[in-house]
Biopython code that builds the backbone (N, CA, C, O; Angstrom):
import numpy as np
from Bio.PDB.StructureBuilder import StructureBuilder

atoms = [
    (1, "UNK", "N", (-101.987, 23.642, 3.139)),
    (1, "UNK", "CA", (-101.202, 24.105, 2.534)),
    (1, "UNK", "C", (-99.841, 23.300, 2.333)),
    (1, "UNK", "O", (-98.959, 23.230, 3.188)),
    (2, "UNK", "N", (-99.805, 22.713, 1.100)),
    (2, "UNK", "CA", (-98.406, 21.952, 0.502)),
    (2, "UNK", "C", (-96.831, 22.489, 0.628)),
    (2, "UNK", "O", (-96.717, 23.510, 1.307)),
    (3, "UNK", "N", (-96.357, 22.279, 0.412)),
    (3, "UNK", "CA", (-94.871, 22.770, 0.533)),
    (3, "UNK", "C", (-94.090, 21.778, -0.324)),
    (3, "UNK", "O", (-93.981, 20.571, -0.111)),
    (4, "UNK", "N", (-93.475, 22.599, -1.494)),
    (4, "UNK", "CA", (-91.969, 21.819, -2.341)),
    (4, "UNK", "C", (-91.234, 21.190, -1.672)),
    (4, "UNK", "O", (-90.804, 21.520, -0.567)),
    (5, "UNK", "N", (-90.971, 20.057, -2.358)),
    (5, "UNK", "CA", (-89.833, 19.444, -1.192)),
    (5, "UNK", "C", (-88.934, 20.148, -1.653)),
    (5, "UNK", "O", (-87.894, 19.636, -1.241)),
    (6, "UNK", "N", (-88.657, 21.153, -2.357)),
    (6, "UNK", "CA", (-87.634, 21.901, -2.440)),
    (6, "UNK", "C", (-87.140, 22.986, -1.072)),
    (6, "UNK", "O", (-86.112, 23.591, -0.769)),
    (7, "UNK", "N", (-88.287, 22.846, -0.588)),
    (7, "UNK", "CA", (-88.290, 23.847, 0.587)),
    (7, "UNK", "C", (-88.292, 23.072, 1.804)),
    (7, "UNK", "O", (-88.451, 23.758, 2.814)),
    (8, "UNK", "N", (-88.157, 21.800, 1.992)),
    (8, "UNK", "CA", (-88.151, 21.076, 3.382)),
    (8, "UNK", "C", (-87.067, 20.808, 3.659)),
    (8, "UNK", "O", (-86.459, 20.162, 2.806)),
    (9, "UNK", "N", (-86.238, 21.206, 5.097)),
    (9, "UNK", "CA", (-85.514, 21.082, 5.277)),
    (9, "UNK", "C", (-84.463, 19.784, 5.981)),
    (9, "UNK", "O", (-83.352, 19.549, 6.457)),
    (10, "UNK", "N", (-85.599, 19.283, 5.669)),
    (10, "UNK", "CA", (-85.005, 17.406, 5.849)),
    (10, "UNK", "C", (-85.026, 16.569, 4.417)),
    (10, "UNK", "O", (-85.432, 15.425, 4.216)),
    (11, "UNK", "N", (-84.603, 17.271, 3.734)),
    (11, "UNK", "CA", (-84.697, 16.533, 2.235)),
    (11, "UNK", "C", (-83.532, 16.549, 1.913)),
    (11, "UNK", "O", (-82.772, 17.470, 2.213)),
    (12, "UNK", "N", (-83.114, 15.258, 1.073)),
    (12, "UNK", "CA", (-81.490, 15.124, 0.957)),
    (12, "UNK", "C", (-82.005, 15.256, -0.425)),
    (12, "UNK", "O", (-83.082, 14.928, -0.924)),
    (13, "UNK", "N", (-80.381, 16.130, -1.170)),
    (13, "UNK", "CA", (-80.569, 16.598, -2.635)),
    (13, "UNK", "C", (-79.414, 15.985, -3.624)),
    (13, "UNK", "O", (-78.422, 15.436, -3.147)),
    (14, "UNK", "N", (-79.557, 16.080, -4.616)),
    (14, "UNK", "CA", (-78.438, 15.696, -5.130)),
    (14, "UNK", "C", (-77.572, 17.027, -6.339)),
    (14, "UNK", "O", (-78.234, 18.062, -6.416)),
    (15, "UNK", "N", (-76.705, 17.024, -6.900)),
    (15, "UNK", "CA", (-76.506, 18.015, -8.320)),
    (15, "UNK", "C", (-76.559, 17.373, -9.351)),
    (15, "UNK", "O", (-76.054, 16.259, -9.490)),
    (16, "UNK", "N", (-77.111, 17.926, -10.115)),
    (16, "UNK", "CA", (-77.166, 17.722, -11.408)),
    (16, "UNK", "C", (-77.058, 18.795, -12.675)),
    (16, "UNK", "O", (-77.844, 19.730, -12.832)),
    (17, "UNK", "N", (-75.823, 18.454, -13.639)),
    (17, "UNK", "CA", (-75.341, 19.156, -14.674)),
    (17, "UNK", "C", (-76.084, 18.528, -16.230)),
    (17, "UNK", "O", (-76.388, 17.373, -16.527)),
    (18, "UNK", "N", (-76.226, 19.938, -17.102)),
    (18, "UNK", "CA", (-76.348, 19.440, -18.299)),
    (18, "UNK", "C", (-75.419, 19.730, -19.302)),
    (18, "UNK", "O", (-74.419, 20.366, -18.967)),
    (19, "UNK", "N", (-75.551, 19.394, -20.451)),
    (19, "UNK", "CA", (-74.676, 19.347, -21.364)),
    (19, "UNK", "C", (-73.975, 21.044, -21.709)),
    (19, "UNK", "O", (-72.966, 21.255, -22.382)),
    (20, "UNK", "N", (-74.680, 21.894, -21.159)),
    (20, "UNK", "CA", (-74.029, 23.337, -21.286)),
    (20, "UNK", "C", (-73.598, 23.672, -20.405)),
    (20, "UNK", "O", (-73.419, 24.885, -20.293)),
    (21, "UNK", "N", (-73.238, 22.847, -19.403)),
    (21, "UNK", "CA", (-72.381, 23.100, -17.540)),
    (21, "UNK", "C", (-73.234, 23.664, -17.134)),
    (21, "UNK", "O", (-72.815, 24.714, -16.645)),
    (22, "UNK", "N", (-74.755, 23.521, -17.005)),
    (22, "UNK", "CA", (-75.384, 24.378, -16.011)),
    (22, "UNK", "C", (-76.020, 23.141, -15.057)),
    (22, "UNK", "O", (-76.258, 21.968, -15.347)),
    (23, "UNK", "N", (-76.176, 23.806, -13.937)),
    (23, "UNK", "CA", (-76.578, 23.158, -12.577)),
    (23, "UNK", "C", (-77.539, 23.416, -11.912)),
    (23, "UNK", "O", (-78.082, 24.516, -12.014)),
    (24, "UNK", "N", (-78.005, 22.427, -11.033)),
    (24, "UNK", "CA", (-79.230, 22.629, -10.541)),
    (24, "UNK", "C", (-78.920, 21.403, -9.205)),
    (24, "UNK", "O", (-78.185, 20.415, -9.198)),
    (25, "UNK", "N", (-79.951, 22.055, -8.008)),
    (25, "UNK", "CA", (-80.417, 20.914, -7.005)),
    (25, "UNK", "C", (-81.420, 20.301, -7.121)),
    (25, "UNK", "O", (-82.502, 20.790, -7.445)),
    (26, "UNK", "N", (-81.167, 18.966, -6.836)),
    (26, "UNK", "CA", (-82.484, 17.887, -7.228)),
    (26, "UNK", "C", (-82.656, 17.194, -6.057)),
    (26, "UNK", "O", (-81.669, 16.825, -5.421)),
    (27, "UNK", "N", (-84.193, 16.878, -5.544)),
    (27, "UNK", "CA", (-84.066, 16.107, -4.742)),
    (27, "UNK", "C", (-83.561, 14.477, -5.086)),
    (27, "UNK", "O", (-83.572, 14.076, -6.249)),
    (28, "UNK", "N", (-83.183, 13.720, -4.108)),
    (28, "UNK", "CA", (-82.298, 12.544, -4.422)),
    (28, "UNK", "C", (-83.528, 11.296, -4.782)),
    (28, "UNK", "O", (-83.150, 10.187, -5.162)),
    (29, "UNK", "N", (-84.990, 11.606, -4.621)),
    (29, "UNK", "CA", (-85.470, 10.494, -4.606)),
    (29, "UNK", "C", (-86.408, 10.769, -6.302)),
    (29, "UNK", "O", (-87.211, 10.008, -6.843)),
    (30, "UNK", "N", (-86.021, 11.819, -6.662)),
    (30, "UNK", "CA", (-86.612, 12.088, -7.817)),
    (30, "UNK", "C", (-86.045, 11.608, -9.468)),
    (30, "UNK", "O", (-84.926, 11.996, -9.804)),
    (31, "UNK", "N", (-86.783, 10.855, -10.337)),
    (31, "UNK", "CA", (-86.099, 10.447, -11.456)),
    (31, "UNK", "C", (-85.209, 11.951, -12.035)),
    (31, "UNK", "O", (-85.616, 13.086, -11.786)),
    (32, "UNK", "N", (-84.152, 11.698, -12.706)),
    (32, "UNK", "CA", (-83.305, 12.725, -13.169)),
    (32, "UNK", "C", (-83.713, 12.842, -14.310)),
    (32, "UNK", "O", (-83.522, 11.982, -15.169)),
    (33, "UNK", "N", (-84.452, 14.116, -14.541)),
    (33, "UNK", "CA", (-84.595, 14.344, -16.322)),
    (33, "UNK", "C", (-84.359, 14.329, -17.225)),
    (33, "UNK", "O", (-83.132, 14.391, -17.304)),
    (34, "UNK", "N", (-84.807, 14.278, -18.153)),
    (34, "UNK", "CA", (-83.652, 13.898, -19.515)),
    (34, "UNK", "C", (-83.010, 15.028, -20.018)),
    (34, "UNK", "O", (-83.715, 15.924, -20.482)),
    (35, "UNK", "N", (-81.667, 15.158, -20.006)),
    (35, "UNK", "CA", (-80.552, 16.075, -20.342)),
    (35, "UNK", "C", (-79.986, 16.800, -19.197)),
    (35, "UNK", "O", (-79.488, 17.895, -18.939)),
    (36, "UNK", "N", (-80.220, 15.943, -18.758)),
    (36, "UNK", "CA", (-79.681, 15.938, -17.176)),
    (36, "UNK", "C", (-78.714, 14.668, -16.344)),
    (36, "UNK", "O", (-79.185, 13.531, -16.330)),
    (37, "UNK", "N", (-77.657, 14.878, -15.816)),
    (37, "UNK", "CA", (-77.001, 13.867, -14.957)),
    (37, "UNK", "C", (-76.772, 14.133, -13.853)),
    (37, "UNK", "O", (-76.773, 15.345, -13.634)),
    (38, "UNK", "N", (-76.609, 13.636, -13.199)),
    (38, "UNK", "CA", (-76.354, 13.799, -11.366)),
    (38, "UNK", "C", (-74.475, 14.016, -11.574)),
    (38, "UNK", "O", (-73.733, 13.646, -12.484)),
    (39, "UNK", "N", (-74.257, 14.600, -10.582)),
    (39, "UNK", "CA", (-72.856, 15.151, -10.692)),
    (39, "UNK", "C", (-72.310, 13.578, -9.181)),
    (39, "UNK", "O", (-72.847, 13.330, -8.102)),
    (40, "UNK", "N", (-71.669, 13.228, -9.544)),
    (40, "UNK", "CA", (-70.857, 11.621, -8.642)),
    (40, "UNK", "C", (-70.502, 12.679, -7.410)),
    (40, "UNK", "O", (-70.026, 13.813, -7.360)),
    (41, "UNK", "N", (-70.982, 11.715, -6.449)),
    (41, "UNK", "CA", (-70.384, 12.158, -4.702)),
    (41, "UNK", "C", (-70.674, 13.744, -4.631)),
    (41, "UNK", "O", (-69.801, 14.541, -4.288)),
    (42, "UNK", "N", (-71.907, 14.101, -4.967)),
    (42, "UNK", "CA", (-72.261, 14.958, -4.609)),
    (42, "UNK", "C", (-74.151, 15.125, -4.070)),
    (42, "UNK", "O", (-75.182, 15.182, -4.741)),
    (43, "UNK", "N", (-73.916, 15.156, -2.717)),
    (43, "UNK", "CA", (-75.979, 14.588, -2.148)),
    (43, "UNK", "C", (-75.369, 15.078, -0.660)),
    (43, "UNK", "O", (-74.267, 14.797, -0.190)),
    (44, "UNK", "N", (-76.411, 15.881, -0.082)),
    (44, "UNK", "CA", (-76.208, 16.374, 1.123)),
    (44, "UNK", "C", (-77.360, 17.011, 1.116)),
    (44, "UNK", "O", (-78.117, 16.870, 0.155)),
    (45, "UNK", "N", (-77.713, 17.877, 2.256)),
    (45, "UNK", "CA", (-78.922, 18.738, 2.345)),
    (45, "UNK", "C", (-78.870, 20.326, 1.680)),
    (45, "UNK", "O", (-77.917, 21.105, 1.664)),
    (46, "UNK", "N", (-79.794, 20.444, 1.321)),
    (46, "UNK", "CA", (-79.991, 21.722, 0.889)),
    (46, "UNK", "C", (-78.853, 22.921, 0.649)),
    (46, "UNK", "O", (-78.910, 23.506, -0.433)),
    (47, "UNK", "N", (-77.948, 23.266, 1.490)),
    (47, "UNK", "CA", (-77.044, 24.270, 2.323)),
    (47, "UNK", "C", (-75.889, 23.415, 1.533)),
    (47, "UNK", "O", (-75.170, 24.051, 0.762)),
    (48, "UNK", "N", (-75.710, 22.239, 1.658)),
    (48, "UNK", "CA", (-74.324, 21.488, 1.230)),
    (48, "UNK", "C", (-74.666, 21.606, 0.012)),
    (48, "UNK", "O", (-73.649, 21.984, -0.569)),
    (49, "UNK", "N", (-75.602, 21.493, -0.809)),
    (49, "UNK", "CA", (-75.243, 21.255, -2.119)),
    (49, "UNK", "C", (-75.405, 22.495, -3.102)),
    (49, "UNK", "O", (-75.067, 22.592, -4.282)),
    (50, "UNK", "N", (-76.032, 23.428, -2.251)),
    (50, "UNK", "CA", (-76.137, 24.727, -2.989)),
    (50, "UNK", "C", (-74.584, 25.310, -2.996)),
    (50, "UNK", "O", (-73.984, 25.730, -3.986)),
    (51, "UNK", "N", (-74.079, 25.225, -1.606)),
    (51, "UNK", "CA", (-72.107, 25.942, -1.724)),
    (51, "UNK", "C", (-71.576, 24.720, -2.638)),
    (51, "UNK", "O", (-70.655, 25.104, -3.358)),
    (52, "UNK", "N", (-71.824, 23.666, -2.772)),
    (52, "UNK", "CA", (-70.839, 22.972, -4.010)),
    (52, "UNK", "C", (-71.740, 23.885, -5.222)),
    (52, "UNK", "O", (-71.028, 24.047, -6.213)),
    (53, "UNK", "N", (-72.558, 24.257, -5.315)),
    (53, "UNK", "CA", (-72.711, 24.649, -6.698)),
    (53, "UNK", "C", (-72.253, 25.797, -7.104)),
    (53, "UNK", "O", (-71.608, 26.054, -8.120)),
    (54, "UNK", "N", (-72.640, 26.521, -6.208)),
    (54, "UNK", "CA", (-71.870, 28.160, -5.969)),
    (54, "UNK", "C", (-70.491, 28.038, -5.960)),
    (54, "UNK", "O", (-69.949, 28.933, -6.608)),
    (55, "UNK", "N", (-69.638, 27.142, -5.388)),
    (55, "UNK", "CA", (-68.325, 27.636, -5.865)),
    (55, "UNK", "C", (-67.651, 26.680, -7.126)),
    (55, "UNK", "O", (-66.504, 26.851, -7.538)),
    (56, "UNK", "N", (-68.662, 25.570, -7.690)),
    (56, "UNK", "CA", (-68.265, 25.368, -9.234)),
    (56, "UNK", "C", (-68.759, 25.998, -10.200)),
    (56, "UNK", "O", (-68.141, 26.218, -11.242)),
    (57, "UNK", "N", (-70.037, 26.395, -9.949)),
    (57, "UNK", "CA", (-70.754, 27.148, -11.454)),
    (57, "UNK", "C", (-69.979, 28.669, -11.121)),
    (57, "UNK", "O", (-70.391, 29.378, -10.203)),
    (58, "UNK", "N", (-69.036, 28.991, -11.817)),
    (58, "UNK", "CA", (-68.452, 30.080, -11.172)),
    (58, "UNK", "C", (-69.014, 31.073, -12.495)),
    (58, "UNK", "O", (-69.167, 32.282, -12.322)),
    (59, "UNK", "N", (-69.252, 30.523, -13.605)),
    (59, "UNK", "CA", (-69.462, 31.381, -15.365)),
    (59, "UNK", "C", (-70.675, 30.672, -15.373)),
    (59, "UNK", "O", (-70.843, 29.492, -15.682)),
    (60, "UNK", "N", (-71.635, 31.626, -14.948)),
    (60, "UNK", "CA", (-73.027, 31.447, -16.108)),
    (60, "UNK", "C", (-73.344, 31.191, -17.176)),
    (60, "UNK", "O", (-74.432, 30.751, -17.549)),
    (61, "UNK", "N", (-72.219, 31.495, -17.921)),
    (61, "UNK", "CA", (-73.007, 31.378, -19.154)),
    (61, "UNK", "C", (-72.875, 29.831, -19.719)),
    (61, "UNK", "O", (-72.222, 28.841, -19.387)),
    (62, "UNK", "N", (-73.593, 30.063, -20.483)),
    (62, "UNK", "CA", (-74.006, 28.548, -21.293)),
    (62, "UNK", "C", (-72.139, 28.264, -21.929)),
    (62, "UNK", "O", (-71.248, 29.109, -22.013)),
    (63, "UNK", "N", (-72.086, 26.723, -22.291)),
    (63, "UNK", "CA", (-70.713, 26.012, -22.649)),
    (63, "UNK", "C", (-70.969, 26.647, -24.242)),
    (63, "UNK", "O", (-70.160, 27.424, -24.748)),
    (64, "UNK", "N", (-72.126, 26.225, -24.888)),
    (64, "UNK", "CA", (-71.802, 27.033, -26.243)),
    (64, "UNK", "C", (-71.915, 28.249, -26.505)),
    (64, "UNK", "O", (-71.742, 28.613, -27.668)),
    (65, "UNK", "N", (-72.268, 29.286, -25.381)),
    (65, "UNK", "CA", (-71.637, 30.658, -25.850)),
    (65, "UNK", "C", (-70.388, 30.814, -25.279)),
    (65, "UNK", "O", (-69.668, 31.509, -25.996)),
    (66, "UNK", "N", (-69.748, 30.357, -24.060)),
    (66, "UNK", "CA", (-68.319, 30.364, -23.841)),
    (66, "UNK", "C", (-67.304, 29.878, -25.039)),
    (66, "UNK", "O", (-66.186, 30.334, -25.277)),
    (67, "UNK", "N", (-67.757, 29.197, -25.486)),
    (67, "UNK", "CA", (-67.065, 28.323, -26.610)),
    (67, "UNK", "C", (-66.692, 29.045, -27.815)),
    (67, "UNK", "O", (-65.613, 29.215, -28.382)),
    (68, "UNK", "N", (-68.120, 29.497, -28.098)),
    (68, "UNK", "CA", (-68.377, 30.809, -29.256)),
    (68, "UNK", "C", (-67.489, 32.121, -29.230)),
    (68, "UNK", "O", (-66.961, 32.615, -30.226)),
    (69, "UNK", "N", (-67.382, 32.754, -27.549)),
    (69, "UNK", "CA", (-66.590, 33.738, -27.471)),
    (69, "UNK", "C", (-65.268, 34.041, -27.684)),
    (69, "UNK", "O", (-64.621, 34.975, -28.157)),
    (70, "UNK", "N", (-64.931, 32.255, -26.866)),
    (70, "UNK", "CA", (-63.602, 32.122, -27.319)),
    (70, "UNK", "C", (-63.091, 32.022, -28.712)),
    (70, "UNK", "O", (-61.942, 32.361, -28.994)),
    (71, "UNK", "N", (-63.925, 31.567, -29.575)),
    (71, "UNK", "CA", (-63.208, 31.291, -30.746)),
    (71, "UNK", "C", (-63.456, 32.836, -31.991)),
    (71, "UNK", "O", (-63.002, 33.068, -33.111)),
    (72, "UNK", "N", (-64.406, 33.615, -31.045)),
    (72, "UNK", "CA", (-64.399, 35.016, -31.487)),
    (72, "UNK", "C", (-63.200, 35.803, -30.864)),
    (72, "UNK", "O", (-63.025, 36.946, -31.288)),
    (73, "UNK", "N", (-62.318, 35.298, -29.861)),
    (73, "UNK", "CA", (-61.618, 36.289, -29.521)),
    (73, "UNK", "C", (-62.182, 37.354, -28.205)),
    (73, "UNK", "O", (-61.601, 38.314, -27.697)),
    (74, "UNK", "N", (-63.363, 36.837, -27.937)),
    (74, "UNK", "CA", (-63.913, 37.896, -26.695)),
    (74, "UNK", "C", (-63.919, 37.467, -25.691)),
    (74, "UNK", "O", (-64.005, 36.258, -25.475)),
    (75, "UNK", "N", (-63.827, 38.360, -24.809)),
    (75, "UNK", "CA", (-63.762, 38.334, -23.182)),
    (75, "UNK", "C", (-64.837, 37.683, -22.248)),
    (75, "UNK", "O", (-65.827, 37.702, -22.979)),
    (76, "UNK", "N", (-65.137, 37.251, -21.342)),
    (76, "UNK", "CA", (-65.967, 37.450, -20.420)),
    (76, "UNK", "C", (-66.019, 38.661, -19.943)),
    (76, "UNK", "O", (-64.964, 39.275, -19.787)),
    (77, "UNK", "N", (-67.298, 39.271, -19.601)),
    (77, "UNK", "CA", (-67.991, 40.265, -19.147)),
    (77, "UNK", "C", (-66.682, 40.237, -17.869)),
    (77, "UNK", "O", (-66.100, 39.276, -17.367)),
    (78, "UNK", "N", (-66.535, 41.782, -17.616)),
    (78, "UNK", "CA", (-65.718, 41.414, -16.033)),
    (78, "UNK", "C", (-64.355, 41.017, -16.155)),
    (78, "UNK", "O", (-63.514, 41.315, -15.307)),
    (79, "UNK", "N", (-64.186, 40.561, -16.859)),
    (79, "UNK", "CA", (-62.852, 39.527, -16.883)),
    (79, "UNK", "C", (-61.624, 40.237, -17.158)),
    (79, "UNK", "O", (-62.005, 40.470, -18.305)),
    (80, "UNK", "N", (-60.523, 40.769, -17.124)),
    (80, "UNK", "CA", (-59.503, 41.486, -17.221)),
    (80, "UNK", "C", (-59.199, 41.121, -18.914)),
    (80, "UNK", "O", (-59.215, 40.004, -19.430)),
    (81, "UNK", "N", (-58.918, 42.463, -19.584)),
    (81, "UNK", "CA", (-58.054, 41.965, -21.128)),
    (81, "UNK", "C", (-56.648, 41.685, -21.155)),
    (81, "UNK", "O", (-55.758, 42.283, -20.551)),
    (82, "UNK", "N", (-56.546, 40.613, -22.000)),
    (82, "UNK", "CA", (-55.255, 40.112, -21.806)),
    (82, "UNK", "C", (-54.251, 41.369, -22.033)),
    (82, "UNK", "O", (-54.533, 42.426, -22.598)),
    (83, "UNK", "N", (-52.636, 40.882, -21.281)),
    (83, "UNK", "CA", (-51.802, 41.837, -20.703)),
    (83, "UNK", "C", (-51.017, 42.406, -22.315)),
    (83, "UNK", "O", (-50.600, 41.520, -23.061)),
    (84, "UNK", "N", (-50.908, 43.496, -22.634)),
    (84, "UNK", "CA", (-50.271, 43.938, -23.602)),
    (84, "UNK", "C", (-51.581, 44.347, -24.625)),
    (84, "UNK", "O", (-51.332, 44.735, -25.766)),
    (85, "UNK", "N", (-53.057, 44.228, -24.122)),
    (85, "UNK", "CA", (-53.982, 44.878, -25.338)),
    (85, "UNK", "C", (-54.013, 46.416, -24.735)),
    (85, "UNK", "O", (-53.670, 46.999, -23.707)),
    (86, "UNK", "N", (-54.659, 46.726, -26.058)),
    (86, "UNK", "CA", (-54.960, 48.141, -25.842)),
    (86, "UNK", "C", (-56.461, 48.249, -25.574)),
    (86, "UNK", "O", (-57.247, 47.638, -26.298)),
    (87, "UNK", "N", (-57.017, 49.240, -24.242)),
    (87, "UNK", "CA", (-58.686, 49.069, -25.000)),
    (87, "UNK", "C", (-58.513, 49.961, -25.680)),
    (87, "UNK", "O", (-57.581, 50.763, -25.735)),
    (88, "UNK", "N", (-59.947, 49.808, -26.574)),
    (88, "UNK", "CA", (-60.242, 50.782, -27.424)),
    (88, "UNK", "C", (-60.917, 52.360, -26.674)),
    (88, "UNK", "O", (-61.214, 53.310, -27.399)),
]
sb = StructureBuilder()
sb.init_structure("model")
sb.init_model(0)
sb.init_chain("A")
sb.init_seg("    ")
for serial, (resi, resn, name, xyz) in enumerate(atoms, 1):
    if name == "N":
        sb.init_residue(resn, " ", resi, " ")
    sb.init_atom(name, np.array(xyz, "f"), 0.0, 1.0, " ", f" {name:<3s}", serial, name[0])
structure = sb.get_structure()
């Protein structure tokens, strides 16, 4: 039975980020896939890298959706309405 490199406790990971500001952990020795870039200065065991991703990637919406919603004057789900706004 083989185990994935993502399951190994002794693996060293890096953080990848794509053009939509989405994050992924990645084994440090594997080639970075097209469309992704390594985040500088973030490298370590799985817990360290996942802690970084969790604290940094706080809005799961892709960048294009966030920009579109902002252009439409829409709020992110769960965010407070602007002060002075009347709820419908």
